[in-house]
Each structure stands twice: as structure tokens, then as C-alpha cells.
N, C-alpha and C positions, 0 to 999 in steps of 0.2 A: 795094344792089344787089339786082337782082335774084335767083334762081335758077332758071335753064334747064336743072338737070335730070333727068330723067323722071322719073315720082315713085315708082317700081320704084325705081332709085339711090338716090334719097333716102330713100329711107323703110329701105334698106338700111344706109346711111351712118346716120344716123339712132338705129337699131339697136347699129352698131356703137360708135357713142362712149356712148351708154350703157352699154351692157356692161362698155366697157372702166371708164369712170366705175366705177360700182358694183362690178367685183372688183379695184380702187384702192383703194376704200372700204372694201370686205370684208377685205385684207391691214393695211388701218391701225387696221381694228378688231382684226384678232385677234392682231398683231403681239405682244401681252405674254403671248401664249398659247406663240404659236411658241418665241420670247422665251426663256421658262422653258423648252419641252421639254432646251436645250441645258446644258450640263456646269455644273455652280452657280459662283459665283465663288470658293468655297472645295475647291474638289477639278477644278481647274485648275493646271495645273505652273505652280509659284511661283519667282520666281528669284531668289537674295541672291547677291551683290555683297561680296567681304572684301576688303581691301585688304590684300597682303601686309608692308609696313609694318610694320602692327605685330605682325610676328613678333619675338620674341626671343631672338635664335640658335638654336640648335635647339630648345628649351620651345614644347611644342603650344598653340595654339588651339584650344577652343570656339568650331565655327557653329554653332547651329539648326539645322536645315533640313530639313524636310516632319517634323518632328516626333521627326525624332534627330537625339543630337549627332552634328557632322561635328571630325575630329580634322583640323587645319593645322600641319603643320609645317617644317623647310628638316634635312634631311641630308646630312650633313659627306664631304670627299670618303673620308675613312677607314672608314665605318658602310655608305659606298654600296660599295665595296671588300671588303664582310668580305659582303653578301649576293650575293655574288657566285663567294663563296669555296667551292669546291669542299672542303674539307678541315676546312669546319665542323661541328663535331659534332652541331650545331642543323639536318634536317635538312627543310627544309617537305613535309608533305604532299602539298600539289598547289601546288609550286617553280613550274607555267606556270598555275595559274588555269584551266586545261582549268575546271573545276567549278563555280567561284566569279562574282562578279560583277560585272564591273567595263564601263567601258567601252571598245570596240574597240580603242581609237588606248590603251587604260590594258592592254591585253595584252599584256605587255610581262615582262619580272625584275624589274623596280624597277615597277611601277603604278602609274605615272603619266605626266601627261604629258611632265614635265623629269623628267630622275632625281631632282635635288634637293629638290623639293618633294612631299614624301605629301596626299594629301590623302584620307579616308576616317574608313568609320563607324564612331563608336568602343565600336560594341555587339556584343554577344559571338558569332559566331550560331550557340552553343549554350544557352545559356541570357536572352541580351541583356539581361545584365547588361552597364556601360560596363567599357573596360579601363583598368586605370595603367600607368603607365609605373613600372615597374619600378628601386630604384637596391642599389646595395650595403650592405655594412655600414658603409663609412666616408658613406655618403650620395649617391653617386657615379650619375647615372643610366648606364643599364646599355641596352646595345640590344635589348631587347621587353619587350613589354606583360603580362599578365595577366586572364583574370576572373577576377573574387576569387568567383566564384557557384560555379564549376563549375572552375577551375586549368589551363585549359587557358591555353597562351604564346601569341604571334605575337612574328613579327618586327616588324621598320622596315616593311617594305614589305606586314604583314596579315597575310603568309602564316601559316596555322597549324604550332608547330610541336610541341607536346607537350598531350594533355590528350584529352576529349572529341572536342571539338569538330572538322567534318571540312569545313570548309570557311572558304577568308579571307575577313576583315573582306572587307565589300560598298566595294567605292572607284564615289560616285555620281556622277552627271553631271555634267563640268565645262568649262571654257574660261579659257582667257586671253582678256580685252580690255583685254590694255595688259602695257608688264609688270610694271606691281606692282599689277594688280588681277584675279582671279578672278571667275569666276560660276558657282555651281550653278544645278544645272537645267535641261534639254535636251525640249522641246516633242516631240521623235523620239523619243524614251524613253522615254514614260510608264510605264511599263512597272516604270524603275524604285523609285516609287513605292511598291509591292510589295515588291519588294526588299528596301530600308532595311529593312526589319525581318521578316529571316530564319526568326526562329527562332518565327517562329506558325505553322511548318508545325506543329510540336511541341508541344499543347493545356494541355502541365502549360508547361510558357515562358512566362517573362515580362517583360517592360522594366523589371532592375530596377539601383539605383543601385549 
């Protein structure tokens, strides 16, 4: 098949094809370097799925997430009522969580997406130690957590009640992916990876159990 295009136009056409081919080759050759400039696999926001059928009553389960222990537990109707009781002898320092970390949809009195289920970082916001559920003299669990290092107390919504801590326990980003599963992690809020360990602002603090 003969090429009837003028020599100049034919030359321009061949030049364009050659440059396009060279550009494609350069892109393929440089792709490993381009890919290396993106976020590393270990820095991308991880996601963790938790099966809610593993919960037994109101006992909490620890779910590892971004190197932090996350407590997941259910709250009874009585416990939820006590969280709203204005006559309670324990007054949360940050009742409305105005100075604490939680997803926007969890900025409410129960600090969760659904009142009955609580998801919170178990590390004290003062010392970074893992808080523990307290029991009375008979061994019956009572409705608050205590930091074993600084003595700060938190209610069942993770709101600080007493002690040196000034902010509530962190609520990580999560969502329901069904009636029996939640997924921890949210690419839209990657900054939560920093806020999961707020005690790092204090150089004398460290993550302890």
C-alpha cells in the first residue's frame, strides 16, 4: 500500500509515533521509581473487621488496631441511663467530647455509632497505660475503667472522670458493614493514626500495660 502523504507530513507523523513510543518506554522503565514514591504498604491505613458475635455479655474484647488495643463491648440499658444521669456523683471533664478525639458521627453523649456498642482505644490519654475495668469488693464489675499508672478514671463512654488525664479515651474510626460486623479504619481520616496515641505529646510518657 503506497503512502501518498507529502514528505513533510509523513516525517511529522513518524516523529510523533517515535516520541509516543519513547514516552511509553520511559514510563514503563521508571514505574518502579514512581511506585516507590507512593505510600509504603505499612503506612497505608489498615482495616480490621471484627465479628460482634464474639462478644459475651458486657465483657470487652481487645482488638489490635494500628498498634493500639481497642476495647469493643456492649452496654446495657441501665448503663446507658447512668451515662446520662445528671445526678451522678461523677461528672465527666469533657462531657460533650469537645476536646477529645472521635469520628464526627460518634460525637454524642454515648460516643459511638450505636448506643449499645462501645469502641474505644484502651490507652490512657495521660500515660498511655492500658486501662482496666474495675470491680467492687465482691468481684462484680462496676461502670468505670482505671489507668493503673496515673489513676485516671473513665466511664463506659471513655469520658475521663477523675485523675490527671484531661481528655477522653480516643474513639477510632469505624463503621458497620452488617448487623454483626464492624470495620475499623477510615481512609478519609488517616490522621487518626496519630491521635490513637495522644500521650506521645508528653515525652515522659510511654505505652505500658
